[in-house]
Phi, psi and omega in degrees: 000135178254147180266137180285116184264008181284124172234129182294143178275133178292138180248149178292140178295141179267146178245022183296324182272356183271133177293156180293159179281103181218151174292139181281143174257352181252325182252079183220146169248317180243292184236355180087008181294312181296320178295321178292319177295322180295317180294323182285320186263339184087003177270139185303144180301321180300321179293322176296318180295318177296322178297315177296320179294319179295318177295326178293315180289336182271011176147358175096359183291335181297319180294314181297316180297317179298315181295320178296315179295324179299320181283320187277331181281129177288152177281147176294153177302139183280134174261177182294332183258003183280149181268137169227153180222175182298322180295321177297320178296321178295318179296321179296320176294320177295319179298321180297332178284326185268328183279132181287146180265155176299154183298332182292336181269354178283145179293146181286137178291149181258000000 
């Protein structure tokens, strides 16, 4: 009798079917961070919101984390029925200052 020596090789998980990490414009209460995280990870939006609330009650880290994610996560492309507000426009301008631009868009040195 021979023993089967085949062992499957572990493969890296693919993210091809996963939507990109973007703030949601349809599932939002404040900035769409929880909705974007829910779409990207497959975890319900309510659980993300409860997690941020728990972190806030446990020392205030939830508010800081939410604000950082709000600034760093790009907004999803706007559709005709999507909501935008003045605060979102301000966050997008702030995000443009902090997020690095590709080298091709930088002005050429003289």
